[in-house]
VOGU-3710 file (C-alpha; in Angstrom, 3 decimals, decimal comma):
1> malhkigirv> 5,364/-6,959/16,126  2,057/-6,284/14,417  2,314/-6,805/10,641  -0,509/-5,392/8,499  -0,683/-6,794/4,943  -2,522/-4,819/2,261  -3,606/-6,560/-0,942  -3,859/-4,600/-4,204  -6,055/-5,667/-7,141  -6,796/-4,068/-10,531
11> dekqssdsyg> -9,828/-4,803/-12,693  -7,955/-5,667/-15,887  -10,951/-6,791/-17,971  -11,241/-4,198/-20,729  -14,906/-5,060/-21,282  -15,705/-4,286/-17,642  -17,374/-1,023/-16,579  -14,815/-0,833/-13,783  -11,773/-1,445/-16,010  -8,683/0,005/-14,350
21> svtydwaclr> -10,262/0,316/-10,919  -7,797/-0,383/-8,127  -9,127/-2,018/-4,966  -7,514/-2,923/-1,667  -8,006/-5,335/1,188  -7,647/-2,282/3,421  -8,459/1,020/1,662  -8,175/2,785/5,007  -5,832/1,051/7,407  -5,799/2,187/11,048
31> pkrdaapppa> -2,743/0,630/12,702  -1,675/1,539/16,210  1,905/2,774/16,047  2,630/1,456/19,534  0,795/-1,880/19,308  2,618/-4,461/21,384  5,191/-5,506/20,575  6,276/-2,382/18,656  7,057/-1,357/16,016  4,015/-2,009/13,841
41> klqwfskqgq> 4,827/-2,746/10,181  2,975/-2,513/6,867  3,487/-4,597/3,741  1,656/-4,396/0,395  1,243/-7,270/-2,087  -0,288/-7,954/-5,498  -0,675/-11,140/-7,496  -1,181/-9,174/-10,731  1,845/-6,991/-11,317  4,670/-4,800/-10,171
51> frirfangsp> 3,698/-1,704/-8,199  4,999/1,244/-6,204  3,587/3,052/-3,155  4,309/6,793/-2,756  3,387/9,050/0,126  3,370/12,590/-1,292  2,732/14,769/1,756  4,710/13,093/4,471  4,824/9,485/5,503  4,134/7,891/8,872
61> ltasdipshq> 6,512/5,114/7,813  10,284/4,841/7,691  10,015/5,208/3,877  7,867/7,365/1,578  8,643/5,716/-1,797  8,151/1,974/-1,538  8,800/-0,278/-4,577  7,644/-3,858/-4,920  9,788/-6,832/-5,867  8,836/-10,154/-7,411
71> vnsgwetnev> 8,238/-13,186/-5,201  6,839/-16,655/-5,956  3,228/-15,583/-5,437  3,428/-12,227/-7,257  4,890/-8,949/-5,998  5,309/-7,471/-2,548  7,065/-4,659/-0,740  9,484/-5,091/2,088  7,929/-4,726/5,531  8,016/-1,027/6,429
81> eirpdasagv> 7,900/0,172/10,039  5,641/2,889/11,363  7,869/5,652/12,699  7,638/5,885/16,491  7,464/9,682/16,165  4,723/9,653/13,482  2,060/12,208/14,254  -1,528/11,031/14,580  -3,445/11,760/11,392  -4,487/10,617/7,930
91> yhyrvlvtva> -1,739/9,891/5,394  -2,857/9,374/1,777  -0,661/7,546/-0,681  -0,487/6,919/-4,416  -0,404/3,469/-5,984  1,092/2,798/-9,421  0,495/-0,731/-10,764  1,632/-2,333/-14,028  -0,480/-5,239/-15,259  0,193/-6,823/-18,666
101> ndeftddncp> 2,097/-3,700/-19,833  -0,791/-1,395/-18,857  -0,191/1,168/-16,101  -2,862/2,007/-13,559  -2,712/4,766/-10,952  -4,769/5,489/-7,858  -3,961/8,947/-6,494  -4,528/9,817/-2,846  -7,384/7,388/-2,359  -5,989/4,761/-0,027
111> svvir> -4,828/5,956/3,352  -3,096/5,036/6,566  -4,608/6,559/9,692  -2,239/6,725/12,652  -3,960/6,682/16,039
//
């Protein structure tokens, strides 16, 4: 099984010009749905705060609303499988992150491209 991990970070320094900017290890992930051995899986993680992933216009995964849960090193989602019947295409998702009681949102910027 191919597991793709996606890190999420927020610039939480209020004095920074990029305050509130959300960045990713993979802003555009291109997993192969049938990579050996199938099924491919995705998992998101953050060391800064709780978050939620939401696919608004269809999801190539077995879930479209993916919450995080706390672990020793921060927060992470469960591993989510790519649907074997997922159509090839670009799937944008929304990220909602809470860091130190501040909420940050990134709408439709990150994506998963199914080949």
